[in-house]
Legacy VTK file of the C-alpha trace (Angstrom):
# vtk DataFile Version 3.0
C-alpha trace
ASCII
DATASET POLYDATA
POINTS 467 float
18.867 40.047 -21.540
17.140 38.874 -24.713
18.401 40.747 -27.750
17.210 40.960 -31.341
18.280 38.337 -33.842
18.195 37.371 -37.477
15.964 34.381 -38.256
17.607 31.083 -39.204
15.804 29.130 -41.920
15.159 25.433 -41.291
13.231 22.698 -43.069
11.574 20.525 -40.390
11.630 21.426 -36.687
10.554 19.006 -33.957
9.724 20.461 -30.537
10.490 17.828 -27.908
13.031 14.986 -27.864
10.933 12.345 -26.125
9.920 8.990 -27.638
7.585 10.796 -30.015
9.860 13.665 -30.966
13.156 11.857 -31.403
11.558 9.049 -33.417
9.809 11.605 -35.639
13.120 13.424 -36.130
15.064 10.284 -37.024
12.336 9.035 -39.367
12.107 12.421 -41.083
15.890 12.557 -41.516
15.896 9.049 -42.984
13.465 10.281 -45.625
15.718 13.142 -46.634
14.421 15.998 -44.519
16.839 18.401 -42.860
15.775 18.230 -39.230
16.359 20.223 -36.066
15.012 19.345 -32.613
14.254 21.862 -29.874
14.525 20.432 -26.343
14.510 22.357 -23.064
15.674 19.622 -20.689
17.098 16.272 -21.815
17.226 13.871 -24.738
14.710 11.068 -24.480
12.106 13.131 -22.670
10.223 11.975 -19.586
10.120 8.350 -20.760
13.835 7.681 -21.021
14.913 9.923 -18.143
12.283 9.895 -15.392
9.545 7.532 -16.554
9.337 4.307 -18.568
13.003 3.326 -18.565
14.111 4.116 -14.981
10.896 2.675 -13.544
11.449 -0.607 -15.379
15.022 -0.737 -14.084
13.751 -0.434 -10.493
10.956 -2.920 -11.150
13.442 -5.475 -12.504
15.812 -5.095 -9.556
12.933 -5.442 -7.097
11.815 -8.600 -8.857
15.384 -9.981 -8.770
15.621 -9.207 -5.050
12.455 -11.120 -4.283
13.596 -14.027 -6.454
16.843 -14.217 -4.507
14.952 -14.283 -1.215
12.317 -16.808 -2.262
13.982 -19.591 -4.239
14.800 -22.067 -1.471
12.157 -24.500 -2.709
14.012 -24.613 -6.027
17.283 -25.477 -4.325
18.703 -21.962 -4.370
19.235 -20.735 -0.821
20.452 -17.196 -0.249
21.063 -16.910 3.469
21.365 -13.154 3.598
20.201 -11.325 0.497
21.064 -7.665 1.016
19.711 -4.641 -0.783
22.071 -1.728 -1.433
19.639 0.917 -2.631
22.414 3.338 -3.492
23.737 0.779 -5.978
20.199 0.135 -7.202
19.849 3.805 -8.057
23.300 3.834 -9.644
22.261 0.928 -11.868
19.042 2.700 -12.788
20.975 5.843 -13.678
23.417 3.843 -15.816
20.498 2.430 -17.801
19.108 5.921 -18.328
22.507 7.267 -19.391
23.015 4.469 -21.905
19.595 5.031 -23.486
19.856 8.823 -23.660
23.382 8.593 -25.064
21.900 6.358 -27.718
19.491 9.102 -28.754
22.404 11.521 -28.995
24.251 9.052 -31.223
21.183 8.744 -33.491
21.025 12.520 -33.827
24.693 12.658 -34.766
24.421 9.831 -37.305
21.369 11.398 -38.971
22.833 14.931 -38.849
19.943 16.184 -36.706
20.652 19.554 -35.107
19.832 19.808 -31.390
18.705 23.254 -30.247
18.675 23.628 -26.458
15.948 25.831 -25.062
12.224 26.458 -24.834
10.223 27.092 -27.995
7.573 29.788 -28.374
5.589 30.024 -31.584
5.459 33.423 -33.284
3.243 32.370 -36.201
2.634 29.382 -38.455
6.131 29.483 -39.961
8.414 30.741 -37.194
9.267 30.180 -33.554
11.675 31.610 -31.018
13.882 29.513 -28.766
14.875 30.971 -25.401
17.871 29.563 -23.541
19.619 31.264 -20.615
18.143 34.629 -21.596
19.394 34.256 -25.145
16.791 34.208 -27.887
16.986 32.969 -31.451
14.249 32.958 -34.079
13.884 30.084 -36.542
11.646 29.783 -39.558
10.385 26.413 -40.725
8.544 24.739 -43.554
7.128 22.052 -41.289
6.807 21.711 -37.540
6.132 18.635 -35.386
4.995 19.379 -31.842
5.887 16.668 -29.305
6.038 18.457 -25.948
4.700 15.602 -23.821
2.921 16.032 -20.495
3.485 16.691 -16.786
2.096 15.190 -13.542
-1.119 16.623 -12.136
-0.768 18.346 -8.761
-3.857 18.096 -6.547
-5.023 20.522 -3.801
-3.363 19.914 -0.460
-0.455 18.036 -2.025
2.036 20.531 -3.425
5.067 18.781 -4.875
7.727 19.647 -2.327
9.623 17.955 0.467
8.076 14.566 1.181
5.234 15.014 -1.294
6.495 13.584 -4.562
5.420 13.116 -8.131
6.441 9.984 -10.030
9.798 11.559 -10.901
10.602 12.090 -7.243
9.447 8.578 -6.391
11.977 7.113 -8.805
14.817 9.162 -7.280
14.463 8.286 -3.578
17.796 7.793 -1.836
16.468 5.098 0.484
13.617 2.609 0.630
10.901 4.122 2.813
9.468 2.038 5.615
6.025 3.496 4.899
4.939 4.814 1.513
1.558 6.226 0.535
0.624 6.385 -3.131
-2.353 8.455 -4.204
-3.769 7.037 -7.419
-3.979 3.382 -8.341
-3.524 3.669 -12.083
-0.727 1.862 -13.874
2.000 4.283 -12.726
0.915 4.217 -9.088
0.489 0.436 -9.124
3.904 -0.121 -10.709
5.567 2.080 -8.077
3.673 0.315 -5.296
4.767 -3.093 -6.559
8.408 -2.036 -6.976
8.785 -0.507 -3.508
6.910 -3.365 -1.852
9.445 -5.720 -3.432
12.217 -3.574 -1.923
10.654 -4.002 1.534
8.455 -0.929 1.962
4.952 -1.131 3.373
2.780 0.575 0.764
-0.703 2.034 1.040
-2.575 2.910 -2.160
-5.381 5.472 -1.943
-7.623 5.206 -4.996
-10.567 7.533 -5.570
-12.643 5.099 -7.631
-13.997 1.661 -6.771
-10.949 -0.199 -8.072
-7.305 0.276 -8.900
-6.247 -0.138 -12.541
-9.644 1.029 -13.737
-8.651 0.813 -17.415
-8.315 -2.966 -17.158
-10.990 -5.632 -16.828
-11.831 -6.844 -13.304
-10.516 -10.397 -13.698
-7.134 -9.019 -14.800
-7.043 -6.684 -11.801
-8.038 -9.535 -9.496
-4.723 -11.263 -10.201
-2.848 -8.065 -9.340
-4.827 -7.580 -6.132
-4.067 -11.125 -5.010
-0.348 -10.471 -5.416
-0.611 -7.061 -3.733
-2.288 -8.694 -0.729
0.506 -11.269 -0.506
3.042 -8.411 -0.519
1.201 -6.609 2.284
0.139 -3.674 0.106
-2.973 -1.992 1.509
-5.401 -0.915 -1.222
-8.050 1.551 -0.065
-10.628 2.400 -2.715
-13.247 5.171 -2.919
-10.713 7.202 -0.932
-10.447 10.942 -1.514
-7.113 12.464 -0.496
-7.573 15.677 1.510
-4.192 16.988 2.605
-0.624 16.206 3.554
1.015 17.540 6.709
4.788 17.294 6.658
7.089 16.930 9.637
10.867 16.666 9.865
10.828 12.905 9.476
7.537 12.085 7.801
4.184 13.093 6.395
0.623 12.540 7.595
-1.965 12.023 4.884
-5.641 12.715 5.557
-8.203 11.023 3.336
-11.946 10.406 3.387
-13.960 7.314 2.567
-17.572 8.394 2.418
-18.236 10.655 5.416
-15.399 9.245 7.485
-11.974 10.883 7.588
-8.842 8.836 8.245
-5.119 9.490 8.480
-2.091 7.433 7.567
1.521 8.234 8.421
4.342 7.669 5.956
7.906 8.603 5.126
6.785 9.888 1.715
3.584 10.312 -0.257
3.541 9.960 -4.036
0.788 11.637 -6.056
0.061 9.733 -9.252
-3.382 10.762 -10.474
-2.669 11.449 -14.129
-0.877 13.873 -16.412
-1.715 17.062 -18.327
-0.492 18.036 -21.817
2.275 20.619 -22.114
0.328 22.928 -24.406
0.113 26.109 -22.337
2.157 29.281 -22.679
4.030 28.459 -25.878
2.037 30.553 -28.335
-0.061 27.891 -30.031
-2.801 30.477 -30.527
-0.301 32.718 -32.329
-0.062 30.082 -35.038
-3.820 29.445 -35.149
-3.605 25.935 -33.679
-6.906 24.655 -32.280
-7.171 22.889 -28.923
-10.045 20.933 -27.397
-11.575 21.482 -23.947
-8.908 19.334 -22.280
-6.057 21.361 -23.725
-5.203 18.706 -26.304
-4.289 19.706 -29.852
-6.817 18.698 -32.489
-5.259 16.662 -35.316
-6.320 14.667 -38.364
-5.389 11.072 -39.236
-1.839 12.132 -40.169
-1.257 14.200 -37.031
-1.836 17.466 -38.919
-3.222 20.300 -36.814
-5.629 23.003 -37.955
-2.546 24.577 -39.556
-1.567 22.401 -42.515
2.229 22.561 -42.055
2.175 21.919 -38.296
1.754 18.449 -36.797
1.272 17.235 -33.212
1.920 13.826 -31.639
2.028 11.989 -28.329
0.585 13.145 -25.010
-0.542 16.497 -26.442
-3.143 14.859 -28.708
-6.116 12.635 -27.916
-5.638 8.981 -27.017
-3.649 6.990 -24.503
-0.560 8.708 -23.096
1.825 5.929 -24.091
5.395 6.203 -25.348
4.878 3.697 -28.152
1.783 5.560 -29.336
3.854 8.756 -29.539
6.615 6.993 -31.491
4.082 5.539 -33.908
2.460 8.928 -34.461
5.900 10.466 -34.961
6.599 8.090 -37.837
3.238 8.883 -39.429
3.774 12.654 -39.168
7.283 12.406 -40.644
5.960 10.394 -43.570
3.075 12.824 -44.096
5.555 15.691 -44.375
7.404 13.665 -47.009
4.200 13.379 -49.018
3.337 9.785 -48.176
-0.347 8.861 -47.672
0.326 7.148 -44.316
-2.379 7.571 -41.650
-2.682 6.462 -38.038
-4.549 3.249 -37.322
-5.264 2.507 -33.676
-6.926 -0.806 -34.535
-4.711 -2.599 -32.030
-2.934 -0.378 -29.498
-1.146 -2.460 -26.853
-0.982 -1.257 -23.257
1.043 -2.768 -20.412
1.182 -2.511 -16.636
4.530 -3.855 -15.390
3.665 -5.717 -12.205
5.189 -9.048 -11.163
2.243 -10.556 -13.025
2.247 -8.196 -15.978
-1.011 -7.011 -17.497
-1.106 -6.451 -21.250
-4.026 -5.696 -23.544
-4.532 -4.993 -27.229
-7.483 -4.350 -29.496
-11.009 -4.565 -28.071
-12.309 -6.082 -24.872
-15.371 -8.316 -25.080
-17.653 -5.525 -23.831
-16.148 -2.979 -26.238
-16.659 -5.366 -29.140
-20.288 -5.912 -28.211
-20.850 -2.166 -27.857
-19.712 -1.877 -31.461
-22.297 -4.462 -32.453
-19.798 -7.248 -33.059
-20.821 -10.845 -32.427
-17.763 -12.170 -30.608
-16.597 -15.118 -28.560
-13.763 -15.452 -26.055
-11.207 -18.148 -25.370
-9.147 -18.371 -22.201
-6.083 -20.411 -21.248
-4.412 -20.399 -17.790
-0.670 -20.141 -17.231
-0.909 -22.908 -14.617
-1.323 -25.375 -17.520
1.873 -24.213 -19.256
5.080 -26.137 -18.597
7.376 -23.156 -18.940
5.296 -21.089 -16.505
5.334 -23.942 -13.981
9.133 -24.177 -14.229
9.336 -20.425 -13.625
7.034 -20.523 -10.597
4.851 -18.045 -12.470
1.512 -19.773 -12.831
-0.884 -16.950 -11.932
-2.971 -15.430 -14.702
-4.226 -16.299 -18.143
-4.435 -15.447 -21.834
-7.779 -14.387 -23.325
-8.563 -14.016 -27.031
-11.531 -12.049 -28.403
-12.618 -13.108 -31.891
-15.556 -12.952 -34.299
-17.978 -15.838 -33.802
-18.527 -16.460 -37.516
-15.173 -15.680 -39.129
-12.831 -16.325 -36.151
-11.027 -13.039 -36.975
-9.123 -11.677 -33.971
-10.370 -8.351 -32.564
-8.775 -8.213 -29.125
-6.708 -9.942 -26.447
-5.762 -9.633 -22.791
-2.965 -11.278 -20.856
-2.124 -11.241 -17.167
0.899 -13.223 -16.104
4.609 -13.716 -16.826
6.130 -11.795 -19.758
2.728 -10.500 -20.876
4.456 -7.361 -22.177
6.330 -9.428 -24.763
3.599 -11.948 -25.548
1.080 -9.229 -26.454
3.020 -8.257 -29.595
2.147 -11.481 -31.435
-1.532 -10.896 -30.739
-1.278 -7.239 -31.763
0.208 -8.316 -35.089
-2.531 -10.926 -35.499
-5.231 -8.277 -35.036
-3.478 -5.765 -37.306
-3.105 -8.447 -39.986
-6.711 -9.621 -39.789
-5.650 -13.103 -38.689
-8.081 -15.735 -37.483
-7.539 -17.705 -34.291
-7.024 -20.668 -36.632
-3.818 -18.958 -37.829
-2.525 -18.740 -34.245
-3.521 -22.334 -33.496
-1.693 -23.613 -36.590
1.430 -21.508 -36.052
4.171 -23.715 -34.622
5.263 -22.294 -31.281
8.511 -23.559 -29.723
8.212 -25.835 -26.715
8.411 -25.272 -23.843
7.652 -21.546 -23.967
5.165 -19.091 -22.536
4.121 -18.303 -26.111
2.418 -21.684 -26.307
-0.341 -20.222 -24.133
-1.421 -18.161 -27.146
-1.664 -21.276 -29.320
-3.458 -23.134 -26.549
-5.968 -20.292 -26.108
-6.656 -20.444 -29.853
-7.222 -24.211 -29.564
-9.740 -23.516 -26.811
-11.516 -21.046 -29.089
-11.740 -23.678 -31.814
-13.297 -26.116 -29.369
-10.287 -28.432 -29.467
-8.257 -27.723 -26.324
-5.009 -29.655 -26.066
-3.563 -28.946 -22.654
-6.623 -28.376 -20.502
LINES 1 468
467 0 1 2 3 4 5 6 7 8 9 10 11 12 13 14 15 16 17 18 19 20 21 22 23 24 25 26 27 28 29 30 31 32 33 34 35 36 37 38 39 40 41 42 43 44 45 46 47 48 49 50 51 52 53 54 55 56 57 58 59 60 61 62 63 64 65 66 67 68 69 70 71 72 73 74 75 76 77 78 79 80 81 82 83 84 85 86 87 88 89 90 91 92 93 94 95 96 97 98 99 100 101 102 103 104 105 106 107 108 109 110 111 112 113 114 115 116 117 118 119 120 121 122 123 124 125 126 127 128 129 130 131 132 133 134 135 136 137 138 139 140 141 142 143 144 145 146 147 148 149 150 151 152 153 154 155 156 157 158 159 160 161 162 163 164 165 166 167 168 169 170 171 172 173 174 175 176 177 178 179 180 181 182 183 184 185 186 187 188 189 190 191 192 193 194 195 196 197 198 199 200 201 202 203 204 205 206 207 208 209 210 211 212 213 214 215 216 217 218 219 220 221 222 223 224 225 226 227 228 229 230 231 232 233 234 235 236 237 238 239 240 241 242 243 244 245 246 247 248 249 250 251 252 253 254 255 256 257 258 259 260 261 262 263 264 265 266 267 268 269 270 271 272 273 274 275 276 277 278 279 280 281 282 283 284 285 286 287 288 289 290 291 292 293 294 295 296 297 298 299 300 301 302 303 304 305 306 307 308 309 310 311 312 313 314 315 316 317 318 319 320 321 322 323 324 325 326 327 328 329 330 331 332 333 334 335 336 337 338 339 340 341 342 343 344 345 346 347 348 349 350 351 352 353 354 355 356 357 358 359 360 361 362 363 364 365 366 367 368 369 370 371 372 373 374 375 376 377 378 379 380 381 382 383 384 385 386 387 388 389 390 391 392 393 394 395 396 397 398 399 400 401 402 403 404 405 406 407 408 409 410 411 412 413 414 415 416 417 418 419 420 421 422 423 424 425 426 427 428 429 430 431 432 433 434 435 436 437 438 439 440 441 442 443 444 445 446 447 448 449 450 451 452 453 454 455 456 457 458 459 460 461 462 463 464 465 466
């Protein structure tokens, strides 16, 4: 039973301990604010516990497994590479535990109070936290909302039994022989790639004309080539209708045009997007404005329609990316401290972790032209890079987008080995207003994958070295 309570006064409260919330809390504490964090489930949020981190652990193990099985031409013969999926999951869980324990250590070191429970706003300066039927009211000077998002459930596919969301897909106790994934975005594609590497036969049902619709077609083409080699079936313009579960499987009905089809699987994973966690927590009680999609409206510092309340991450407009949330958390913390910092999405990197990773930053060529920019592109293939050849990772390319007259960088795309790491140099170049000349004249160590960036810049200058 919830009983009455006396309000506890706090300085800055952060609701949510995900990559946006915990970073905001730590940054605020480092600037002298007394901080408390309200979290209903676990430190690190979806990303560290059931998203970014565990998925990358599974992806890495799957990649290692395939490497072990397919290195005979390099002189490494593994006669009987075995996969112990129970140990795979144990490894994944150990990675998660280490990362979440790290967040707990940061809270302790920065004297950040952790309040377990669910927050409900009472007004613009107080909230109530409910935990196991116990309620406590807190007042605050400033509030940072970082509640994150949850998977979308579609009609005919209630999350239960053999119908899974991405969280359930990461927690399977065995590798399914047949796996259906509904939604070919980056989450669905990453899961498909990982389980195909573990030995599953995967079918992707995508409602649009192509998987990975946020990426340019020639980037996706590299992924599709690899998917075909892995035996992954990609069915596009496919509308999922329903799932019928049995004791040992699930039958998925889908339609392509006027024709209905069925596919049998051990499990079906629904990965069609996420919705912000902005309902039923009293935002209207505080006067916070939301848009038509349920996202909180904020200014360039993350400030909501209520001047002392900020919002960051998946609950505000923009890409639902962990690093975007962390960045916005820093900006909000600094704004509370009186600094003039504002968000600048001039170059927001995005990554899809396939065997040939896809990474983008800044503008695409078409986006630049839509903005009226007169741009050129320069492209360099990994097959002409010595390090990539030695790694047997020659698929893909680096592409730079730059101003025709000034050579200033405005965008870049990479598909290929270690694209997730390589994209940071190009993001910094765009943020710093660098020209491709700066990249071309920066000494890159040899032999490395990073030389592809220098080589692409040479191509843009009309003086290619290695092609």
